Phi, psi and omega in degrees: 000124183274144178282147182287134179289149177282151172269156179295325180295317181293325178293318179294315180301318179299318179294319178298326182269011172272116187271322181297131187299312181296320180292325178294322176303310180296319182296316180296316180293326179292318178301312181298319180293314181296322178294316181298327181275002179076023184264002179237135179283141175282084181212147186234078186264354178226152179274155174282146178292154176294328177225144172282165173275138176235167180306137186297330184265011180288127181269111182264130176237153169300145182309322183290342182262001179291136177296141180283141178275141175270190178291163194279004187297324184267157177300320180304316182285327174296317177299318180298319179298308184293327177292318177298318178295321178300317182293320177303313182290325178296312179295327179297329174302310182292323178300317180289318178299314181296323177302311181293318184282327184279324187243358186296325183299316181279333186268336174105174188293324180297320177300313179300315180300315182298312187278338169289327174292325174297316180301319178295320177299313183296323177297319178293319177300314180299317181298321178297317182287324177299321177294323178297314178300319179299320180294338179265006178081023182227190180198162177294132184103352181283345180231158178291157179225169178240170189253015187298320183293316181290332175302324178296325177292317180296322181291340185241019183291345186272346191208124183295326181294321177294317180297315180295320181297321187270313188283295179289321193269353171239300187293310180289326177297326177296325175301324177296329181285315191267338185295319181302318179293320177297318179302316181293323177294320178296317180294323180295336175278001180083015184262081182290327176299314178298320179297321179295321177299313182293325177294320178297317179298315181301314180299317181291323184293331175301316179294323180294317176298322179296321175300314180299315180297316180301311183285329175298315179295325178295319178296315180298319178298315181296328182265001183058039177259149173284117188296321182293313180294320180296317180298314180298317180297318180292321179295315180297328182279321193248345183257117189280333191278343186081148181271117185236145173273187359288156185248145171269081189300321183292318178293320177298317180297320177297332177271010177082022182235086182289159184300331181297341177285307192262341184302319180293344181270350185289000000 
């Protein structure tokens, strides 16, 4: 008697509902590996959860109540920076998993492959930063975090074009803008290991933005929508923070997001 193969949806749901940070890293990478090896059926027999599981002891604050970080000179402020980056990458694992699991059935196997590879990248990024925190005598969960990134997922759960417009093409694109300056500040502190981590993240995020742009344009083509106008309308409707510079125009362009898209929104 042969055992029943798992579906990609059930594997993704299981990873989303894994709360322990280290276990979620392994779960996300395992889903991506099993899918790449053809060990998961392209079937969507279970729904994605409204919220993923996170560590039970994680202290969540509203974004406006988060303590402000100071300059990087002190250990306290360095820890605050790396902890904030760890949380971004941790939530990014769930954002990529949810993208593949929530919209994969309608978008197809290539879409699932792209965003499961993003989830594996984000898991690797988180693991690198968690190791960095450990080397500084700290760990993920030692400081409060906010829920702003997952709120963007909840606001766009109804429509794949909205999710693609906001998550890869605004939130991850913003990472392309701010990471180079952070990298230089880290390097100026003599932290070459930290700079290498940030460079790896920056290189990967360009590809992630490109995945978002590619599939966003495919949706617009299928719906006979103008992609530039549609993107601007979705950003104005669903993104609360406003699109702000300065911009890393070359990295954004490499990710399929030309200046003509976002400049009118500034």
